[in-house]
N, C-alpha and C positions, 0 to 999 in steps of 0.2 A: 452568504448562505447561513440560515439559522441553525442553531444547535440541533433542533428537531429534524430538520431536513438532512443534516450531516449524519445524525444517528441512524435515520431511516436508510440512507444510502449505504452506510457501513453494514447494517443488518442484511440488506439485499446482497451486498458483496460477499459477506460471510456465507450466506446460503449458496450463492453462485459457486464459491470455492469448494465448499463441502460437497456439493453435487458433483464436483470434478475430482473427488478423492484427496483434496488437500486436508491436512490436519491442522487446525488452528492452534497455534502455540501461545500467542499473546495478541491483545487488542489494545490500541492506543498506548503504546509504550512511549513514555516521555523521557527523552535523553536530556539531562540537565542543560538548560540554556541553548540547546541545539535545535530542538524541535521534537515533533511527534511522528512516530511510525504508526500508520493506521492499523495495519494487520500484518502479523508475522505468522507464517505457516510453513509446514514441511510437506514434501512429496518427493518420492524417489530419492531419499537421502540428500535432498537439497533444501536449504533454507531460503524461503521466498519472502521478500518484503514487498508490501503492497501499499501504494498510495491510492486512495479512493477519491475520485472527483465526480461531481454530478452537475448537470446543467440541463437546459431545455434542449440543447443539441450537442452532438458529439464534439463539434468544433469549439463550442463555448466551454465545455468541460476540459478539453485538452489544453486550451489556451491558459488555463490556470496552473499548469505544470511549467513553471518558469525556471530559468537558470538558477535564480536564487533559491527556489524551493528544492531543486535537484541537489544543489550544493549542501543545503541543510540536511536533506535526506541522507546523502552519502556520509556526512559526518555523524549523523545519528546512528546509521547502520554500523559504522566502524566502532562507535562507542558501545553499541549493544554487543557486538561480537567480542570486543575486548573485555567488557565487564562480565560477560557470561563465559568467557574462556572457550569460545566455540572455534573448532577447527574443521569446518566442512564447507563445501561449495555453497555459494549464495548468489542471488540475483535480486534486482529491483524491477518491479513491474507496476503497472497502473491498471486500475479497474475504472472504467468510465461507465457511469450510469446516466442515461438520458431517455428522452421520450421514445427514441428508436430502439432501446434495449440496453443490454449490458455487454460491454466489450472488454476483453483482456488484451492489454498491450504488454508483451513480454520484453524484458531486458531494455528498459527505457534509457538506462545509462550505466556506466561503471568504468 
């Protein structure tokens, strides 16, 4: 996926979240050598981490959330929480953007 398509998908995901009362905390947080967290937001005193994936179909986008990607995301989240000294509930979610619409998949792993 091109950088332009990825940026467009992230902008759509941010609008989607803001429309659902999420407060965006950070975008594209890069955890040293671990990877990137696309969107970090809060809602109801919970910290939500979002991986954004797009594709022509729901299935093609979801297939890009691999075990390796999930492992990097988990390590990046732990790095973020430790580096910011955060002590609150959190979860990892995915936002899928495809021709059929935008879908939120909650608690994809932990």
